Structure formats: structure tokens, C-alpha cells
C-alpha positions as CSV (number, residue, x, y, z in Angstrom):
1,M,-50.2,-61.5,67.5
2,R,-50.3,-62.8,63.9
3,I,-49.1,-61.6,60.6
4,I,-52.0,-60.0,58.8
5,G,-51.2,-60.3,55.1
6,G,-48.7,-61.4,52.5
7,R,-46.7,-64.7,52.2
8,L,-46.5,-65.2,56.0
9,K,-50.2,-64.4,56.7
10,G,-51.5,-66.2,59.7
11,R,-48.1,-67.0,61.2
12,V,-47.8,-66.2,65.0
13,L,-45.4,-63.8,66.4
14,Q,-43.9,-64.1,69.9
15,G,-45.2,-61.3,72.2
16,P,-43.7,-59.4,75.1
17,A,-43.7,-61.0,78.6
18,N,-44.8,-57.7,80.2
19,L,-46.3,-54.3,79.4
20,A,-43.0,-52.6,78.9
21,I,-43.3,-53.3,75.1
22,R,-46.5,-52.2,73.4
23,P,-46.8,-54.0,70.0
24,T,-49.0,-52.5,67.3
25,S,-52.3,-54.4,67.4
26,D,-53.3,-56.7,64.6
27,R,-56.2,-54.5,63.7
28,L,-54.1,-51.3,63.6
29,R,-51.4,-53.0,61.5
30,E,-54.0,-54.1,59.0
31,T,-55.3,-50.6,58.8
32,I,-51.8,-49.1,58.2
33,F,-50.9,-51.7,55.6
34,N,-54.2,-51.3,53.8
35,I,-53.6,-47.5,53.6
36,L,-50.1,-48.1,52.3
37,A,-51.4,-50.5,49.6
38,H,-54.2,-48.3,48.4
39,A,-53.3,-44.7,49.1
40,Y,-49.6,-44.9,48.6
41,D,-49.3,-47.2,45.6
42,N,-48.1,-50.2,47.6
43,V,-44.9,-48.5,48.7
44,V,-44.0,-51.6,50.7
45,E,-43.2,-53.8,47.7
46,G,-39.4,-53.9,47.2
47,A,-38.8,-51.3,49.9
48,D,-35.9,-51.0,52.2
49,V,-37.6,-50.4,55.6
50,L,-36.6,-48.9,59.0
51,D,-38.6,-50.1,62.0
52,L,-37.7,-47.8,64.9
53,F,-38.8,-48.5,68.4
54,A,-39.3,-51.9,66.9
55,G,-40.5,-53.8,70.0
56,T,-41.6,-57.2,68.7
57,G,-40.7,-56.4,65.1
58,A,-44.3,-56.8,64.0
59,M,-44.4,-53.7,61.7
60,G,-41.1,-54.7,59.9
61,I,-42.0,-58.3,59.7
62,E,-45.4,-57.4,58.3
63,A,-43.6,-55.4,55.7
64,L,-41.3,-58.3,54.8
65,S,-44.4,-60.6,54.5
66,R,-45.8,-58.1,52.0
67,G,-42.7,-57.8,49.8
68,A,-40.3,-55.5,51.4
69,R,-36.7,-56.2,50.4
70,H,-35.0,-55.6,53.7
71,V,-35.7,-54.3,57.2
72,L,-33.4,-52.6,59.7
73,F,-35.0,-53.1,63.1
74,V,-33.9,-50.5,65.7
75,D,-34.6,-50.8,69.5
76,Q,-32.5,-50.1,72.5
77,G,-34.2,-52.7,74.8
78,R,-32.6,-56.1,75.4
79,E,-36.0,-57.8,75.6
80,A,-37.2,-56.1,72.4
81,C,-34.0,-57.2,70.5
82,A,-34.4,-60.8,71.8
83,L,-38.1,-60.8,70.6
84,I,-37.2,-59.5,67.2
85,T,-34.4,-62.1,66.9
86,A,-36.7,-64.9,67.9
87,N,-39.5,-63.7,65.5
88,I,-37.3,-63.3,62.4
89,G,-35.5,-66.6,63.2
90,A,-38.8,-68.5,63.6
91,L,-40.1,-67.1,60.3
92,G,-36.8,-67.6,58.3
93,L,-36.3,-63.9,57.6
94,A,-32.7,-63.5,58.9
95,A,-31.3,-62.9,55.4
96,S,-33.7,-59.9,54.9
97,A,-33.3,-58.3,58.4
98,R,-30.8,-56.6,60.6
99,I,-31.2,-55.6,64.2
100,L,-29.5,-52.6,65.6
101,R,-29.6,-52.2,69.4
102,R,-29.5,-48.4,69.6
103,D,-31.5,-45.4,70.9
104,A,-33.6,-44.4,67.9
105,C,-33.1,-40.7,68.9
106,K,-29.3,-41.1,68.7
107,M,-28.8,-43.0,65.5
108,G,-25.5,-41.5,64.5
109,K,-24.4,-41.5,60.9
110,A,-25.7,-44.0,58.4
111,G,-22.2,-44.2,56.7
112,S,-22.4,-46.4,53.6
113,T,-25.7,-47.8,54.7
114,K,-28.4,-47.6,52.0
115,R,-31.0,-44.8,52.4
116,F,-34.5,-46.1,53.4
117,G,-37.6,-45.2,51.5
118,L,-40.1,-46.4,54.2
119,A,-40.0,-46.1,58.0
120,F,-42.2,-46.9,60.9
121,L,-41.9,-45.0,64.2
122,D,-43.9,-46.5,67.2
123,P,-42.3,-44.9,70.2
124,P,-43.7,-45.2,73.8
125,Y,-46.7,-42.8,73.7
126,G,-46.5,-39.3,75.1
127,R,-42.8,-39.1,75.8
128,G,-41.8,-36.6,73.1
129,L,-39.7,-39.1,71.2
130,V,-41.0,-38.5,67.6
131,P,-39.2,-35.1,66.9
132,P,-35.7,-36.2,68.1
133,A,-36.0,-39.6,66.3
134,L,-37.0,-37.8,63.0
135,T,-34.1,-35.4,63.5
136,A,-31.7,-38.3,64.1
137,L,-32.9,-39.9,60.8
138,C,-32.3,-36.7,58.9
139,D,-29.0,-35.8,60.5
140,G,-27.7,-39.3,60.0
141,S,-28.7,-39.5,56.4
142,F,-30.8,-42.6,56.8
143,L,-33.7,-41.5,54.6
144,A,-34.0,-41.2,50.9
145,P,-35.6,-38.0,49.6
146,G,-39.4,-38.6,49.5
147,A,-39.3,-41.4,52.1
148,L,-42.6,-42.1,53.7
149,I,-42.6,-42.3,57.5
150,I,-45.5,-43.8,59.4
151,I,-45.8,-42.5,63.0
152,E,-48.0,-43.9,65.8
153,E,-48.6,-41.7,68.8
154,S,-51.4,-41.3,71.4
155,A,-54.4,-39.4,69.9
156,G,-54.1,-36.7,72.6
157,V,-50.6,-35.7,71.8
158,Q,-49.9,-32.6,69.6
159,L,-46.8,-33.5,67.5
160,S,-44.3,-31.0,66.4
161,I,-42.7,-32.3,63.2
162,P,-39.1,-31.0,62.4
163,E,-38.2,-29.1,59.4
164,N,-37.6,-31.3,56.2
165,F,-40.7,-33.4,57.1
166,I,-44.2,-32.8,55.7
167,I,-47.4,-34.3,57.2
168,R,-49.4,-35.9,54.3
169,D,-52.2,-37.4,56.2
170,V,-53.4,-38.1,59.8
171,R,-55.8,-40.9,60.7
172,R,-57.2,-41.9,64.1
173,S,-57.9,-45.4,65.3
174,G,-59.1,-45.6,68.9
175,D,-56.6,-43.9,71.2
176,T,-54.0,-43.8,68.5
177,Q,-53.1,-41.2,65.8
178,I,-51.3,-42.4,62.7
179,L,-49.3,-39.8,60.8
180,F,-48.1,-40.3,57.2
181,V,-45.1,-38.0,56.7
182,T,-42.7,-37.5,53.9
183,F,-39.0,-36.6,54.1
184,E,-38.4,-33.6,51.9
185,P,-34.8,-32.4,52.5
186,K,-33.9,-28.8,51.6
187,I,-31.2,-28.8,48.9
């Protein structure tokens, strides 16, 4: 795995030791970030980013390489958190990153934490984790109004998106569907 673009382009990321963690492929990451740059006015530049079900941290690290201000990596797995720590340390990104070892479907309250304008959700496919993770983000006040959420899920899964979220676009890449969703809270 390598960083695809930005100031860290070409740098290698440490990968998982087994198949329990499924990182987003280099090709799919490139596709997603190209869409963000061209169809969403480069929303990554200067963004505060959430990377849920972060695994190796590849999505959040790619965002930092492309100009994101800060990334909060969330994963409940010990191996995932160790990989993220190793990858952000090796790339000198510790000042722009924070790791939270927590179940992404049980985030709790954000408290005084800033609201995030961009989020990546790449849960284990086919386990129904997207709706509860989105609900946790909404209930915990983690998202800024209008926040863009990029969701990866198996192409064969029919997703039910909770209230306050609007699907803007759906793309397919191999066996993966990519949803571009905005957070539109009811006031």
C-alpha cells in the first residue's frame, strides 16, 4: 500500500498481518480522492476529517497528504490502532492526527470536539454497520451541517440511510459501492 497523491505521494504504508483488516485498495482510494477533488471542489483541503473503521488509516493519511488539517482515526481493534500509530509515526503526522479506540457505532458525545466536515466510513462489508455508525455520528454531534460522508460497502448490499443524511451519488468499483452522502440536520 502506498499514498497515491499529495505531499506524501509514493510513501509506503504498513499493512495488516492478516485478513481481519481490509484496507481500501490504492486504486479505489485514487478513485475516491479524484472524485472529491473534481466533483466536490476539493473538499479535502483544510478539512477536519473523521476516518471510522480506520483499519490501517490509509484513507485519513491520504487526506492528510492531500491537505486535510486534522484527522480523527476511529477503530476498536488493537491491531488497527497499532497500525495507524505506526503509519502516522513513520510519516511524521502525529501533530495532525488523533486515534480513538472505540466502536464507531457507539461514539458517545463529541463534547467540545470540533465538528467534522468530511468523514470516511469503511466498515466490514455486509454487517449492517453503516446505519448505526451514521446515527452515532449524528446523535453525538460529530458532524458539521453539510458534512460529506464517503461510505464503502459491498456492491450487493442495499443500504438504509438514516434520517438527516442524503445520498448525493453512488459509484461502483468492482465489488464495492461508494456512496457520497451529506449530513443535513433537521432544525
